PyMOL CGO cylinders between C-alpha atoms (Angstrom):
from pymol import cmd
from pymol.cgo import CYLINDER

trace = [
    CYLINDER, 0.00, 0.00, 0.00, 1.29, 3.45, -0.89, 0.3, 1, 1, 1, 1, 1, 1,
    CYLINDER, 1.29, 3.45, -0.89, 1.10, 6.26, 1.64, 0.3, 1, 1, 1, 1, 1, 1,
    CYLINDER, 1.10, 6.26, 1.64, 1.34, 9.96, 0.81, 0.3, 1, 1, 1, 1, 1, 1,
    CYLINDER, 1.34, 9.96, 0.81, 4.33, 11.71, 2.31, 0.3, 1, 1, 1, 1, 1, 1,
    CYLINDER, 4.33, 11.71, 2.31, 3.15, 15.16, 3.40, 0.3, 1, 1, 1, 1, 1, 1,
    CYLINDER, 3.15, 15.16, 3.40, 6.64, 16.62, 3.82, 0.3, 1, 1, 1, 1, 1, 1,
    CYLINDER, 6.64, 16.62, 3.82, 9.57, 17.41, 1.57, 0.3, 1, 1, 1, 1, 1, 1,
    CYLINDER, 9.57, 17.41, 1.57, 11.90, 15.37, 3.77, 0.3, 1, 1, 1, 1, 1, 1,
    CYLINDER, 11.90, 15.37, 3.77, 11.72, 12.00, 5.46, 0.3, 1, 1, 1, 1, 1, 1,
    CYLINDER, 11.72, 12.00, 5.46, 13.94, 10.33, 8.04, 0.3, 1, 1, 1, 1, 1, 1,
    CYLINDER, 13.94, 10.33, 8.04, 13.79, 6.98, 9.77, 0.3, 1, 1, 1, 1, 1, 1,
    CYLINDER, 13.79, 6.98, 9.77, 13.09, 6.80, 13.48, 0.3, 1, 1, 1, 1, 1, 1,
    CYLINDER, 13.09, 6.80, 13.48, 16.53, 5.21, 13.92, 0.3, 1, 1, 1, 1, 1, 1,
    CYLINDER, 16.53, 5.21, 13.92, 18.29, 8.15, 12.23, 0.3, 1, 1, 1, 1, 1, 1,
    CYLINDER, 18.29, 8.15, 12.23, 16.23, 10.62, 14.23, 0.3, 1, 1, 1, 1, 1, 1,
    CYLINDER, 16.23, 10.62, 14.23, 17.26, 8.91, 17.48, 0.3, 1, 1, 1, 1, 1, 1,
    CYLINDER, 17.26, 8.91, 17.48, 20.94, 9.06, 16.50, 0.3, 1, 1, 1, 1, 1, 1,
    CYLINDER, 20.94, 9.06, 16.50, 21.03, 12.83, 16.01, 0.3, 1, 1, 1, 1, 1, 1,
    CYLINDER, 21.03, 12.83, 16.01, 17.76, 14.77, 16.28, 0.3, 1, 1, 1, 1, 1, 1,
    CYLINDER, 17.76, 14.77, 16.28, 19.54, 18.14, 16.13, 0.3, 1, 1, 1, 1, 1, 1,
    CYLINDER, 19.54, 18.14, 16.13, 21.14, 17.24, 12.80, 0.3, 1, 1, 1, 1, 1, 1,
    CYLINDER, 21.14, 17.24, 12.80, 17.75, 16.25, 11.35, 0.3, 1, 1, 1, 1, 1, 1,
    CYLINDER, 17.75, 16.25, 11.35, 16.21, 19.55, 12.42, 0.3, 1, 1, 1, 1, 1, 1,
    CYLINDER, 16.21, 19.55, 12.42, 19.15, 21.54, 11.05, 0.3, 1, 1, 1, 1, 1, 1,
    CYLINDER, 19.15, 21.54, 11.05, 19.17, 19.65, 7.74, 0.3, 1, 1, 1, 1, 1, 1,
    CYLINDER, 19.17, 19.65, 7.74, 15.46, 20.37, 7.20, 0.3, 1, 1, 1, 1, 1, 1,
    CYLINDER, 15.46, 20.37, 7.20, 16.16, 24.12, 7.33, 0.3, 1, 1, 1, 1, 1, 1,
    CYLINDER, 16.16, 24.12, 7.33, 12.72, 24.96, 8.73, 0.3, 1, 1, 1, 1, 1, 1,
    CYLINDER, 12.72, 24.96, 8.73, 10.74, 22.48, 6.63, 0.3, 1, 1, 1, 1, 1, 1,
    CYLINDER, 10.74, 22.48, 6.63, 8.54, 19.68, 7.92, 0.3, 1, 1, 1, 1, 1, 1,
    CYLINDER, 8.54, 19.68, 7.92, 10.10, 16.22, 8.22, 0.3, 1, 1, 1, 1, 1, 1,
    CYLINDER, 10.10, 16.22, 8.22, 8.20, 12.94, 8.01, 0.3, 1, 1, 1, 1, 1, 1,
    CYLINDER, 8.20, 12.94, 8.01, 9.37, 10.46, 10.64, 0.3, 1, 1, 1, 1, 1, 1,
    CYLINDER, 9.37, 10.46, 10.64, 9.26, 7.06, 9.00, 0.3, 1, 1, 1, 1, 1, 1,
    CYLINDER, 9.26, 7.06, 9.00, 8.72, 3.67, 10.55, 0.3, 1, 1, 1, 1, 1, 1,
    CYLINDER, 8.72, 3.67, 10.55, 9.34, 0.94, 7.97, 0.3, 1, 1, 1, 1, 1, 1,
    CYLINDER, 9.34, 0.94, 7.97, 9.00, 3.54, 5.20, 0.3, 1, 1, 1, 1, 1, 1,
    CYLINDER, 9.00, 3.54, 5.20, 5.57, 4.62, 6.44, 0.3, 1, 1, 1, 1, 1, 1,
    CYLINDER, 5.57, 4.62, 6.44, 5.02, 8.04, 8.02, 0.3, 1, 1, 1, 1, 1, 1,
    CYLINDER, 5.02, 8.04, 8.02, 4.59, 7.59, 11.77, 0.3, 1, 1, 1, 1, 1, 1,
    CYLINDER, 4.59, 7.59, 11.77, 4.73, 11.29, 12.70, 0.3, 1, 1, 1, 1, 1, 1,
    CYLINDER, 4.73, 11.29, 12.70, 5.71, 14.69, 11.39, 0.3, 1, 1, 1, 1, 1, 1,
    CYLINDER, 5.71, 14.69, 11.39, 8.32, 16.97, 12.92, 0.3, 1, 1, 1, 1, 1, 1,
    CYLINDER, 8.32, 16.97, 12.92, 7.59, 20.64, 12.27, 0.3, 1, 1, 1, 1, 1, 1,
    CYLINDER, 7.59, 20.64, 12.27, 9.35, 23.79, 13.48, 0.3, 1, 1, 1, 1, 1, 1,
    CYLINDER, 9.35, 23.79, 13.48, 7.83, 25.54, 16.49, 0.3, 1, 1, 1, 1, 1, 1,
    CYLINDER, 7.83, 25.54, 16.49, 6.93, 28.60, 14.40, 0.3, 1, 1, 1, 1, 1, 1,
    CYLINDER, 6.93, 28.60, 14.40, 5.02, 26.43, 11.91, 0.3, 1, 1, 1, 1, 1, 1,
    CYLINDER, 5.02, 26.43, 11.91, 3.15, 24.70, 14.75, 0.3, 1, 1, 1, 1, 1, 1,
    CYLINDER, 3.15, 24.70, 14.75, 2.22, 28.05, 16.30, 0.3, 1, 1, 1, 1, 1, 1,
    CYLINDER, 2.22, 28.05, 16.30, 1.01, 29.33, 12.91, 0.3, 1, 1, 1, 1, 1, 1,
    CYLINDER, 1.01, 29.33, 12.91, -1.04, 26.15, 12.47, 0.3, 1, 1, 1, 1, 1, 1,
    CYLINDER, -1.04, 26.15, 12.47, -2.71, 26.62, 15.85, 0.3, 1, 1, 1, 1, 1, 1,
    CYLINDER, -2.71, 26.62, 15.85, -3.41, 30.29, 15.04, 0.3, 1, 1, 1, 1, 1, 1,
    CYLINDER, -3.41, 30.29, 15.04, -5.02, 29.27, 11.74, 0.3, 1, 1, 1, 1, 1, 1,
    CYLINDER, -5.02, 29.27, 11.74, -7.18, 26.65, 13.46, 0.3, 1, 1, 1, 1, 1, 1,
    CYLINDER, -7.18, 26.65, 13.46, -8.23, 29.24, 16.04, 0.3, 1, 1, 1, 1, 1, 1,
    CYLINDER, -8.23, 29.24, 16.04, -9.17, 31.65, 13.24, 0.3, 1, 1, 1, 1, 1, 1,
    CYLINDER, -9.17, 31.65, 13.24, -11.27, 28.95, 11.56, 0.3, 1, 1, 1, 1, 1, 1,
    CYLINDER, -11.27, 28.95, 11.56, -13.09, 28.31, 14.84, 0.3, 1, 1, 1, 1, 1, 1,
    CYLINDER, -13.09, 28.31, 14.84, -13.74, 32.04, 15.32, 0.3, 1, 1, 1, 1, 1, 1,
    CYLINDER, -13.74, 32.04, 15.32, -15.18, 32.30, 11.78, 0.3, 1, 1, 1, 1, 1, 1,
    CYLINDER, -15.18, 32.30, 11.78, -17.47, 29.36, 12.57, 0.3, 1, 1, 1, 1, 1, 1,
    CYLINDER, -17.47, 29.36, 12.57, -18.69, 31.08, 15.74, 0.3, 1, 1, 1, 1, 1, 1,
    CYLINDER, -18.69, 31.08, 15.74, -19.26, 34.37, 13.90, 0.3, 1, 1, 1, 1, 1, 1,
    CYLINDER, -19.26, 34.37, 13.90, -21.28, 32.65, 11.16, 0.3, 1, 1, 1, 1, 1, 1,
    CYLINDER, -21.28, 32.65, 11.16, -23.29, 30.75, 13.76, 0.3, 1, 1, 1, 1, 1, 1,
    CYLINDER, -23.29, 30.75, 13.76, -24.16, 33.99, 15.56, 0.3, 1, 1, 1, 1, 1, 1,
    CYLINDER, -24.16, 33.99, 15.56, -25.02, 36.02, 12.45, 0.3, 1, 1, 1, 1, 1, 1,
    CYLINDER, -25.02, 36.02, 12.45, -28.55, 37.33, 12.60, 0.3, 1, 1, 1, 1, 1, 1,
    CYLINDER, -28.55, 37.33, 12.60, -28.94, 36.83, 16.34, 0.3, 1, 1, 1, 1, 1, 1,
    CYLINDER, -28.94, 36.83, 16.34, -30.56, 39.59, 18.33, 0.3, 1, 1, 1, 1, 1, 1,
    CYLINDER, -30.56, 39.59, 18.33, -28.01, 42.03, 19.71, 0.3, 1, 1, 1, 1, 1, 1,
    CYLINDER, -28.01, 42.03, 19.71, -27.85, 42.67, 23.44, 0.3, 1, 1, 1, 1, 1, 1,
    CYLINDER, -27.85, 42.67, 23.44, -26.66, 46.10, 24.53, 0.3, 1, 1, 1, 1, 1, 1,
    CYLINDER, -26.66, 46.10, 24.53, -24.17, 45.96, 27.39, 0.3, 1, 1, 1, 1, 1, 1,
    CYLINDER, -24.17, 45.96, 27.39, -22.88, 48.81, 29.51, 0.3, 1, 1, 1, 1, 1, 1,
    CYLINDER, -22.88, 48.81, 29.51, -19.36, 47.99, 30.67, 0.3, 1, 1, 1, 1, 1, 1,
    CYLINDER, -19.36, 47.99, 30.67, -19.82, 49.90, 33.92, 0.3, 1, 1, 1, 1, 1, 1,
    CYLINDER, -19.82, 49.90, 33.92, -22.65, 47.55, 34.88, 0.3, 1, 1, 1, 1, 1, 1,
    CYLINDER, -22.65, 47.55, 34.88, -20.43, 44.51, 34.64, 0.3, 1, 1, 1, 1, 1, 1,
]
cmd.load_cgo(trace, "trace")
């Protein structure tokens, strides 16, 4: 069975264990597929990419909430009363 590799680079778990810092440096900020018997077992992504991914997911959730609330009756709130 063929499996899509969703990264430009791949490395075996064994090679990752030997020198994780070298793998990260060699990827130069790109995602790396961690392979177990030539099948992706996990993906290693830079912290900045992970943070951007979480921000994008949060934005998608906020858009969903906004669309869900469109057309609802507005409630006026006075901040001093809170």
